[in-house]
N, C-alpha and C positions, 0 to 999 in steps of 0.2 A: 482612547486607551483607558483601561480601568485605573482608578485612583490607588489601587493596591501597589502599583509600581512606583518605586522611589528612585529618584535621580540624585546623585551626589555630584555637584559641580565644584571642581578644584581649579581655581585660576586666580592669579594675583592681580589681574586687571579688573577693577571694579566695574568698568563699562561692559567688559566681556561677561563678567559674572551676571550682571543684571540682564543682559541680552539673553544669555542661556537660560536663566531662571524664567524669564517671560516666555521664551519659546517652549520650554519643557512644560511649564504650567498650562500653556494654551493647548498642548497635546493631551492634557489630562493627568500628567505625572505630579507626584508630590515631590517638591524640590528642597534640597539642603545645599548650602554653599559654604565653601571655605576658601580662604586666601592663601593658605600654605599647606604643604603636605603634612607637617606636624599636627596642625589643627584638625585636618581631615581625619587623620588616624585616631586622634583622641576622641572624636565624636562618632566613631563607627557604631558604637552600641546604640546610640540614639538614632542615627540616620538609617542604619540597616539597609543600605542601598541595593536595588536590583540591577542598576547600571550606573557607571561612573564616567564622567567626562573629565579628562586630566590634561592640564597644560604641560607641555614637555619642558618648559623653562619656568622654574619657580625659585624664589629666594630661599636660602637655607637648603633644606633637603630638595634636590632637584626632582624633575618629573620621573626620570627612570628609577631613581631610588624609591620614590613614593610608590611607583608601580610595583616594584619588587616587594615592598612591605605590604601593599594591598593584596597581592596575589598570595603572600604567605598567610595572611589572616582570612581572606575571603577568596579562595582559589576558584570558586565557581561563578563569581560575579564578573560579568563582562566589563571591560574598560575601553573606552574610546579615547585615544590620544589626540590632542590638538596641538598644532605648532605653526608658528609663523615662518619657520625656517625650512623645515622639511628635509633636513640633511639625510642622505641615504643611510649613513651609519646609525643615526638616531632611530630611523624607521626600522631598520633591521633589528636593532637591539630591543626596541619596544615590542616587536612581534615575537622575538625570542622569549621575552619575559612573560608573554601571555596576553598582550593587548589584542582586543578583538578587531580593532580597526584603527586607522590613522588618517586624520583629516588635516589638510593645510589651511591655515587662516589666510585670507578671509574665505569662508566656505558658504555655499548656498544652503538655504533652509532645507531644501529637499535632500541634500547630502547628509545633513545631521539626522533628519527623520529616517532616512534609509539606514544609516549606521545604527540608530536606536532599534529600529525594527529588526534588522539582521541580528544584532547582539541578543535581543530579548527572545527572538524566535529560536535561535540556536540554544540559548539557555533553557527555554521551555522544553525543547526537544530532549536535551540531556536529562532534565528532571523526569520527563515522562518515561524515557528509556530506563532510568533507574528504578522507577516504581513498577514498570512492566517486566523488568528483567527476570525476577523470580517466577512470575506467573508464566511467562513465555517459556522459560526453561522447563517448568512442569508440564506445560502443554506439549512441548516438543518431545519430551521423554515419553509422554502418553501416546503421542502419534506414532512414534517409532516402535511401540510395543507390537510385536508381530509373532511372538512365539518362535517356532522354528521355521517360519515361512521363508523360503530361500530368496524370494523377491525382496522382502523387507530387510533381510540380512545384507543383500546387495546395496540397498538404499543406505543403510547405516554405514557400510564400508566406504561408499563414495563420499558421503557427507564428511566422515572423519578424515578421509584422504585429502580432500580439496578445500576444506573449510578455511584453513590457515594459509591460503594462497590468494592471489588477486585474479585468478582465472575466472572467466565468464562461465556461468552455469545456467543451463536451461532446464527448468523443472516442468515435467509433463505429467498429465493425469486428468481423470475426469473431475468434474465439479464436485467439491466436497471431500476430496481425498487428502487435503492438507498441504497444498503447494506453498501457501504463504508461511506456514509453520516451518517447512523445510528451508525456505529462504531465511527466516529468522534464526534457525539453527546454524546455517552457514555463516551468518553475520556474527552470532554470539561466540562461535568457536574461532573466529578470525582475529587477526591482529588489529582490526578496525573496530572492535566492539566498544571502544571508548569514544567513538565518533558517531555521527548520525546514521540512522537507518530510515530511509525515505521511501515510502510506498506510493506508487502512481498506478491507478487503474486506467489502462489505455482505452477501455470501452466506455468509461463513464462520461467522457466529454467529447464534444464535436472536435474535428481535426484542428480548427483554428484556435480554440481554447486550449486544447491539449498542447499545442506548440508553445503558446505563451506560458503554460503551466510548467512545461519541461525546461524551456530555455530562457524564459523571462523576456522582457522587452524594455526598450529605451523610452524615455519621455518623448511624447509626440509620435510614437510609432504608428498609432492609429487613433481614431476618434475615441476619446475617453482615457487615453494613456497620459495621465497628468503628471506622473513621475515614474522613475525607473522601478522596475520590479524584477527581483532576482528569481531565477527559475529553480526547479527542484534539483537539477544537476549541480547548481552552485551550493545549495544547502547540503547536498550530499558529498561535497568535496572532502576528500580524505576519508570518506565513509562509504556506505553502500546504498545503492538505489535498486529498488525492486519494481520491475515493470511487469505488472500483472496483466493478463490477457493481451500479450504483445501482438498476437495475430490480428487484433482489431485496429492496429495503427495504420493510418493512411499512407500510401506509397511515398508522398512527399516527405512526410516525417520519418519514414523508414530510411530515406537517403541521409537525412540529417543525423539520425541515430548512428548510422554506419560511420559517419565522419567522427563521431565521439569515440566509437569503438576503435577506429583505426588510428586517429591522431590525438585523441584526448582533448579536443577543442571544438567549439561551436561559436556561433554568433547569435546574440539576442535579436529579437524582432526589432527592426529599425536600427540595428547597430552596425557599425563598420568594422570595429576591431574584434578579433577572435578572443574568446574567453577560454583559458586552459583550466582543465579540471583533472583531478586524480580520483576517480570514482570507480568502485567495483560494481559491475552490473550483473544482477540476477534477474532472469526473465522467466515467465511462466505462461503456459497455454494449455487449454483443454482441446484444442483443435489439431487436426492432422496437418502439420506445417508442410510436409512433403507434398500433400495434395494441393495446399494453398500455393506453393511455389509453382507446381505444374499448371495450375489454373491462372497464373499471373497475378495472384492476389497478394503474394509476399515475395519480396526481393530474394533472389537466390544467393547473392553475395552476403546479404544480411543474415540469412539463414545459416550459412557456414560460419559466419563470425560469432553468432550466438551459440551455435551447437558445438562448442568446444568440449564441454562435459555435460552429459544429459543425466538427470535423475528422473527415472520413470516410476511414478507411484502407482501401484496396482489398486484396482477398485476393491472395496471391502468384501464384495462377494467372492473374490479370488483369494482372500485370506480370512475366511470366516472363523478360523480358529483363534483369531485375535479378539473376537467380540467379548469373551469373558474378561480378558485383560483390560480392554478399553473401558468396559462397563465399570470395573473396579476403580480404574483411574478417574473416570468422570464422576463417580459417586463420591470419592474422596474429595475431589476438587470442588464440587458444588455443595457438598455438606459443609465444607469449610467456608465457602463464600457466603452461603445463606444461613449459616449457623443452624444446620439441621443435623439429624442423626438417623438417616435412612440406612438400614442395614442392607446386607446383600440381597439381591433380587431373588424371588422365589424360583424354584426349579422349573415351574410351568412357564413363567415369564421368560426365563433364559432359553427354554426350548423354542419359544416363539421367535425370539431374537435370532437364534441360530438358524432358523428355517426361513427367515425373511430375506428377500433379494436385495435390499439396501440400494435403491436407485440414487439416494442422496449421499451414499458413502458415510465416511466417519462423521461429517457434519450432521447428518440426519440422526445417527446414533447418539451423538453428543446432545443434540436438542431434545431427543426423547428422554434420555437419562436426566437431563436438566429439569424437564417437566415433572418427571416422577419424584425428584427430590423436592421441588417447590410445592407440588400438590400433595405429596405425602402418600400417594397410592399409585398402583400400576395399571388400574383398570382403564383409565382414559387412553393410555398409550396402546394397550392391547386392543381396545375397540377400534382405534385408528388404524392399526396394522390390519385387523380383520376386514375393515371396510375397504381398504386399499386392495387387499388380495381379492375380495369379491368383485371389485371394479375391474381389475385386470382379467379375472376369469370371464366376466361378462363380455369384455371387449374381445378376448380371444375367441369366445364362442360366436361372436357376431362378425368375425373377420372373414368368414367364408364369402367368396364373391357371389353376388346375385347377378348372374349374367343377363337375365331378362331386364333387371333394373338398369344395367349398363347399356341396354339397347341392342343386345344380341338376339335378333329374331331369326332363328334358324329356318323358319318356314317362309321367310320373305322372298318374293321373286326378285327383288332388287339386290339381294345379296347382303353381306354384312360389312359395315364400315369399320375395319379393324383399327385404323388410326384413331377414329373418334372414340371407340371403346377403350383403347389403351390410354388415351388422354383422360377420359372420365375415370378410369380405374386409378390412375395416378393421382388425380384430384381427391378422390375418396380416401385413398391410402394416406396422402399427405395430411388431410384433415384429421383422420383418426390418430395418426402419430402425434400431431401437434396437441390435440385434445388430451391424449393420454399423458404426455409429458407435462402439460399444464396442470392436470389433476395431481400428478405425482409431486409437483413442486408447490401445491396449494395456490396455483395461479400466480406464482412469483415469476413475472415475465422475464426479468433479467436472468434468473437461474435457468428458466426454460430455454432461453436463447442460447445460453452456454451449452446446455445438454444437446440441443439440436445443431450446434456448431454453425449458427447463423448470427447475424448482427441483431441487436435489439430492434432497430428500425424495420429490418426484414421480417422479424416475427410479428410486429404490430400490423404490417401490411398483409401478411398471410392470414392473420387472425380476422382482419376485416374482410378479406377476400373470401374466407370460408365461413363467415357469419358466426365467429366464435367470440363470446363474451362471458365474463364470470357469472353474470346473472341469468344466463340462458337456461 
């Protein structure tokens, strides 16, 4: 742990103070110690703690009053209460006053480490959310710019209607249309905006790792599990969790997620007791979930649980009138971020942008405007669009089937093997589609897999099978 983190230990027992000082120092914290609440409060300017351990029973000002004073002066600093009694009334009052955790003495080293990590991670999340809040609001406002497009009007209306509820929302749309920003808009306009927003990409991790990431694990649950780890659902308790690319979740995990949606509880890996959480779930996908259900790749009961309210984001090509508004928004945003002063784009550039087919949607437009701001000219982006259009035109012209190359010999006395020709034609078509999408995504395999609606592993296998590599 970085030395920038400071721990304030408040305990009247010298032995406990020394023990906690040694333990926190060994973890890399800078430690300050006080024997009374009054002394701790007087030294706050010097200690400037990032986390506090506080004994519930102190001489003079007791632990609960000290906690009340601490929270009045440093409301954002997490406080871990320690007590040898652990009376229910004391615990309830401490949590009501804002304690982040409550440990009974004697406690295990792992328990204190977990309490520290949990408190500091939640604190870091709050700080990060505060710094990002203004920018996210700006990005969301920009995304929802759609002129008079009826589809975007519908999106805005749904977001405004359901944001300040706990209802589950499924955000659907092609890659790059802004599904995460819609999720953040729902979060920011909700009553949970002062709590955590936790994002999990369900396609980024193998099933086993994703399960421990979502639900956590107990010490000894598997080889290498040396201490308890909280899952993302616990960090999102009272807040919002965003499950991106939900369609890539393995069937076993889908069943566990269904339990959270139905009962608000789950069990950690290796755990026996259920953990209850109050978490709003927002999910997103670029795949056809109905088709996935039909093919047995996605649980039907989970589909209906997730699909309570659907926000369908249209691709940019279907709301091309929004391009000028989005360009102005991104120009302003990146001029401010990079301290540039790029004026409005030329009419010629805007004409090219309005005629482009935008396979990467809003994300692609944003990246292009960002490059124009950073580079200070429009030519590089215009050349890139021109080269892509030429590539598409060449591929379209070469798409005509060469029946002879497929093995169709109309003069053969043996006849024509239609099944073999069909199989070969399908292989050629698959290769061309994959190659085109890879070129459109600049060989970003993850994004290409999303557009092709297949898993990342399946794409790598098909690339190998078709002899496709970036250097070919």
